[in-house]
N, C-alpha and C positions, 0 to 999 in steps of 0.2 A: 109096367113096361118102361125100360130106361129111356131117358131122353138122349138124343144124339149130342155128342160133345162138340161137333162142328156142323155148320149149316151151309153146305154147298148150294149155290144158286142153281147149278146144273149138275146132275150126277146120275149115278147108277146104283140101284139097290138090288141085292140078291137074297133070296130066302123064301120061306113059306109065310105068306101073309096070315095074320091072326085077326079074328073078329074083335072089334072094339066093344065097349060096354053098351053103346047105343046101336040100334038097328041100322044096318046099311053102312056101318063104319068098319074100315079095314086098316090095319096097321102093319108096318114092317120096320124093324129097327128104330122105333120111336117116331116114325113118320106116318102121318095120316094120308092114305092113298086116295087121291081125288080123280075122278073121271075114268077109272079103269073098269073093264068088264067084270062085273061082280061074279059071274059064273066062273071065270078064270081064277079070280082071287079065292073063291071058295073051293077050288078043285083039290086043294091039299098038296099040289105040286110045288116044287121049288121054282121060282120065277126069276127072270132077269127083267128089272123094271127101270126104264130110263125116264127122266123128267127133270123137274126143277122145283125148288122151294117156292111156294106162292105166299108172298108177304101180304099182310093187311087183308086177309080173308077171314070171314067169320063162318064157323060151322056149328052144327048141333052136336058134333061128336065129343066135344069137351076133352079130347086127349090127342096127343101127337102134334107134330109140326106139319102143317099142310104141305103136301108134295103133289104137284100136278103131274099125273102120269101121261107121258107122250107115247110110250110103247111098253107092252108087257108080253113076254114070251116064256114058255116053259123052258127050263134048262134040261137038256138031254143028258 
């Protein structure tokens, strides 16, 4: 998974999340999605996700830049 070239503190991601190598880990465009509904992430639908990069957070996912999800909705 490619790493993002810029790290916005607040932003929007769009696309279909992919499972990470560790259980319960979801990625989109090189960002590790934190705090989102896993059922929605696993739906296979394109999503519009808003949130912000979370600095200085440790995860067990070992991949992606942590991105705290504030809202995630399917793209129609």
